[in-house]
C-alpha positions in Angstrom: 6.6 -6.7 -0.7 5.8 -8.7 -3.8 8.8 -8.4 -6.1 10.0 -9.8 -9.4 13.7 -10.6 -9.6 14.9 -10.4 -13.2 18.3 -11.5 -14.5 19.9 -11.8 -17.9 23.4 -13.2 -17.2 24.7 -16.3 -15.4 26.1 -14.1 -12.5 22.8 -12.3 -12.4 21.0 -15.6 -12.1 23.2 -16.7 -9.2 22.7 -13.3 -7.4 18.9 -13.3 -8.0 18.8 -16.8 -6.4 20.8 -15.6 -3.4 18.5 -12.7 -2.9 15.3 -14.8 -3.2 16.5 -17.4 -0.8 17.6 -14.9 1.9 15.5 -11.8 1.6 12.7 -12.6 4.2 11.3 -9.1 3.6 10.3 -10.0 0.0 7.8 -12.3 -1.6 10.0 -12.8 -4.6 9.4 -14.5 -7.9 12.4 -15.0 -10.2 12.6 -14.5 -14.0 15.8 -15.5 -15.9 16.9 -15.3 -19.5 16.1 -18.6 -21.2 19.7 -19.8 -21.6 20.6 -18.8 -18.1 17.8 -20.2 -16.0 17.2 -22.8 -13.3 14.3 -24.9 -12.0 13.2 -22.3 -9.4 12.8 -19.4 -12.0 10.6 -18.7 -15.0 12.5 -18.3 -18.3 11.9 -15.5 -20.8 13.4 -14.8 -24.3 12.3 -11.1 -24.6 12.9 -8.7 -21.7 10.5 -6.1 -23.2 7.8 -8.8 -23.5 8.3 -9.9 -20.0 8.0 -6.4 -18.6 4.7 -6.0 -20.6 3.3 -9.0 -18.8 4.5 -8.3 -15.2 4.8 -4.5 -14.9 1.5 -4.0 -13.1 1.5 -7.3 -11.1 4.4 -6.5 -8.7 5.1 -3.9 -6.1 8.8 -3.9 -7.1 10.8 -5.0 -10.2 14.4 -5.8 -9.3 16.7 -6.0 -12.3 20.1 -7.6 -12.0 21.7 -6.0 -15.1 22.9 -2.8 -16.6 20.8 0.4 -15.7 20.3 1.1 -19.4 18.7 -2.2 -20.1 16.3 -1.8 -17.2 15.4 1.8 -18.1 14.6 1.0 -21.7 12.5 -2.0 -20.7 10.3 -0.1 -18.2 10.1 3.3 -19.9 7.1 2.6 -22.2 5.0 1.6 -19.2 5.6 4.6 -16.8 2.5 6.5 -15.8 2.7 8.2 -12.4 5.0 8.2 -9.4 1.8 7.5 -7.4 1.1 4.2 -9.2 4.3 2.9 -10.8 6.1 0.0 -9.0 9.5 0.5 -7.3 12.3 -0.3 -9.8 15.7 -1.2 -8.6 18.8 -2.1 -10.6 21.7 -4.3 -9.2 24.9 -4.9 -11.2 25.5 -8.6 -11.7 28.6 -8.5 -9.5 26.5 -7.3 -6.6 28.5 -4.2 -5.9 25.8 -1.5 -6.2 22.0 -1.3 -5.6 20.4 1.6 -7.4 16.7 2.6 -7.0 15.8 4.3 -10.3 12.0 4.6 -9.9 9.4 5.3 -7.1 12.1 5.8 -4.5 9.7 7.3 -2.0 6.1 6.3 -2.6 7.1 3.0 -4.0 9.6 2.3 -1.4 12.5 1.6 -3.7 15.0 3.6 -1.6 14.3 1.7 1.6 14.2 -1.6 -0.4 17.5 -0.8 -2.0 19.0 -0.3 1.5 17.7 -3.7 2.7 19.0 -5.6 -0.4 22.4 -3.8 -0.2 22.7 -4.8 3.5 21.8 -8.4 2.6 24.3 -8.9 -0.2 27.1 -6.5 1.1 26.6 -3.9 -1.6 26.6 -0.1 -1.7 23.1 1.5 -2.0 23.1 4.4 -4.4 20.4 6.9 -3.3 20.1 10.1 -5.3 16.9 11.8 -4.0 17.7 15.2 -2.5 15.7 14.8 0.8 17.4 11.4 1.5 20.9 12.5 0.7 20.4 15.5 2.9 18.7 13.7 5.7 15.5 15.8 5.4 11.8 15.1 5.7 10.2 13.7 2.5 6.4 14.0 2.3 6.3 11.1 -0.3 8.2 8.8 2.1 6.2 9.7 5.1 2.9 9.3 3.3 3.9 5.9 1.8 5.2 4.5 5.1 2.1 5.6 7.1 -0.4 4.6 4.4 -1.6 8.2 3.7 -3.0 9.4 0.4 -1.3 12.4 -1.2 -4.1 14.5 -2.6 -2.0 16.9 -4.6 1.5 15.9 -6.0 2.3 19.5 -7.0 1.8 20.6 -3.4 3.8 17.6 -2.2 6.6 18.9 -4.4 6.3 22.4 -2.9 6.6 21.0 0.6 9.7 19.1 -0.4 11.2 22.2 -2.0 10.4 24.2 1.1 12.2 21.7 3.3 15.3 21.8 1.0 15.2 25.6 1.2 15.3 25.5 5.0 11.7 26.9 5.3 9.8 25.6 8.3 6.8 23.4 7.4 3.8 23.3 9.7 1.7 20.3 10.7 -1.9 19.9 11.9 -3.0 16.3 12.5 -6.2 14.7 13.6 -4.1 11.7 14.6 -1.2 11.3 17.1 2.3 11.2 15.8 5.8 10.6 17.1 9.4 11.3 16.0 8.6 14.6 14.3 11.7 15.8 12.4 13.3 19.3 12.9 12.1 20.3 9.4 8.5 20.5 10.8 6.8 22.4 13.5 3.4 21.9 15.2 0.6 24.4 14.6 -0.7 26.7 12.0 1.8 29.6 12.0 3.6 28.7 8.7 3.1 29.6 5.1 3.2 26.0 4.0 2.3 22.8 5.9 0.6 19.4 6.2 -2.9 18.6 7.3 -3.4 14.9 8.2 -7.0 13.9 8.4 -10.2 13.1 6.4 -11.8 16.6 6.5 -11.6 19.2 3.8 -9.3 21.6 5.7 -6.6 24.0 4.7 -5.0 25.4 7.8 -2.1 26.9 5.8 -2.0 29.2 2.9 -0.4 26.3 1.0 -1.7 23.0 2.5 -0.7 19.5 1.6 -3.7 17.3 2.7 -2.7 13.7 3.6 -5.7 11.4 4.0 -5.4 8.1 6.0 -6.2 4.8 4.4 -7.6 3.3 7.6 -11.2 2.3 6.8 -12.0 -1.4 7.0 -15.2 -2.6 5.3 -17.2 -5.4 6.9 -19.3 -7.2 4.2 -21.9 -9.8 4.4 -23.8 -11.2 1.3 -26.0 -14.0 0.1 -24.3 -16.9 -1.6 -23.6 -16.2 -5.3 -23.8 -12.4 -5.1 -22.2 -10.8 -8.0 -19.1 -8.5 -7.7 -20.9 -5.6 -9.2 -23.7 -6.0 -6.7 -21.2 -5.8 -3.9 -19.5 -2.8 -5.6 -22.9 -1.0 -5.7 -23.7 -1.7 -2.1 -20.3 -0.5 -1.0 -20.6 2.7 -3.0 -24.0 3.4 -1.6 -22.8 2.9 2.1 -19.7 5.0 1.7 -21.4 7.7 -0.4 -24.3 7.9 2.1 -21.8 8.7 4.8 -19.4 10.9 2.8 -16.4 8.5 3.2 -14.0 8.4 0.3 -13.5 4.9 -1.2 -9.8 5.6 -1.4 -9.6 5.4 2.4 -10.5 1.7 2.4 -7.6 -0.4 3.3 -9.1 -3.9 3.9 -12.3 -6.0 3.8 -13.5 -8.4 6.6 -16.3 -11.0 6.7 -17.1 -14.4 8.2 -15.1 -17.5 7.2 -18.1 -18.9 5.5 -17.6 -16.4 2.7 -13.9 -17.0 2.3 -14.5 -18.5 -1.2 -17.4 -16.3 -2.3 -16.5 -15.4 -5.9 -18.2 -12.0 -6.0 -16.5 -10.9 -2.8 -13.0 -12.2 -3.9 -13.5 -10.4 -7.2 -14.3 -7.2 -5.5 -11.2 -7.4 -3.3 -9.0 -8.3 -6.3 -10.3 -5.5 -8.3 -9.5 -3.0 -5.7 -6.3 -4.7 -4.4 -7.8 -5.1 -0.9 -6.9 -7.9 1.5 -9.8 -10.0 2.7 -9.7 -11.0 6.4 -12.1 -13.8 7.6 -13.3 -14.8 11.1 -15.1 -17.7 12.6 -18.6 -17.2 14.1 -17.0 -17.7 17.6 -14.4 -14.9 16.9 -17.2 -12.6 15.7 -19.4 -13.4 18.7 -16.6 -12.6 21.1 -16.1 -9.1 19.6 -17.4 -6.5 22.0 -19.7 -3.6 20.8 -23.2 -2.6 20.2 -24.3 -4.3 17.0 -27.4 -4.5 14.9 -28.7 -8.0 15.5 -30.5 -10.2 13.0 -32.2 -13.5 13.9 -32.1 -14.5 10.3 -28.4 -13.9 9.9 -27.8 -15.8 13.2 -29.7 -18.8 12.0 -27.7 -18.9 8.8 -24.2 -18.1 10.1 -24.3 -18.7 13.8 -23.7 -15.0 14.6 -26.3 -12.2 14.8 -24.3 -9.7 12.7 -21.5 -10.2 10.2 -20.6 -6.9 8.7 -20.4 -4.8 11.9 -18.7 -7.4 14.0 -16.2 -8.3 11.3 -15.1 -4.7 10.7 -14.7 -4.0 14.4 -12.8 -7.2 14.8 -10.5 -6.6 12.0 -9.8 -2.9 12.6 -9.8 -2.9 16.5 -11.4 0.5 16.0 -14.8 2.2 16.1 -17.8 1.9 13.8 -18.1 4.9 11.4 -20.8 3.3 9.3 -23.5 1.0 10.8 -25.0 -1.7 8.8 -26.4 -0.7 5.4 -28.3 -3.3 3.4 -29.0 -3.4 -0.3 -29.7 -6.3 -2.8 -28.7 -9.0 -0.4 -25.4 -7.3 0.7 -24.8 -5.7 4.1 -21.9 -3.3 4.5 -20.5 -1.6 7.6 -17.2 0.3 8.1 -14.8 1.0 11.0 -11.8 3.3 11.4 -8.5 1.8 12.5 -6.8 3.8 15.2 -3.5 5.4 13.9 -0.2 6.3 15.4 1.8 8.1 12.8 5.6 7.7 12.9 7.9 10.0 10.9 10.7 7.5 11.2 8.6 4.6 9.8 9.8 3.4 6.4 7.9 1.5 3.7 9.1 -1.9 2.4 
């Protein structure tokens, strides 16, 4: 998890350094107040100004300071629990670790537990489902990379769980470690449907959609980001696949520095995976061959082979070509785990 560690005091600086050096579960960058900084951190002279610059750039903001300072600095930037980063506060003596924002979807609760264990502190968790040991639709969705299609319905599910009402589950994917709060099948008033179809098996249905589509993309050298965007939109739209389901992009290593492709991935926060021609050739499947592509790249198909290689799954969109861009998509196999936690 990409995290910003922010401190304002000397004790806070020492603690932030300790966390950064020992938390192998974080990709941490440190920010210290200008008069209490060191060579491995970036200095700042205005906390509110710093937060303006970094709020959207990190998955977690970890403040080593008083809660009030942290709350006032992030408050102007809050938009939605589905998009705000995890925010955690640690006192500069390292006694308490308090997740104050995005405890479930952002993973702040789980991250607070990991940090507390690392520094010998007490995690202070206040969300009702966690304190009662109950199922949380937010946490489950975040940990298993599922989209929550309706936050109001997600709240209704959480409320039903806390009220002791059984919540049903219908899933197009296998799952393990189902909690006692849930029951398989459709015989409940409220429940979860996990899949990509437009289904409502319960009178009140929370639809959770998997982000398990990998795009395979090939393109001519110098292809613009917008041209790639248009080709992807055409390919997905033609097959009725929601763009929000895309989790990664794959291509041949010859395209690892292609500016338009890198721009597309950066815009949509998608990781780019690249493979050699030998790796793509060794990928098994029935692919659309092109002699022209083989002469240029050494492999007869880039988009289909790369998406299957990356996903270890099945093609759901075969090669679609437009304006020098080829797009294919494959679906990663899923095993949902109710005990999985997001970090």
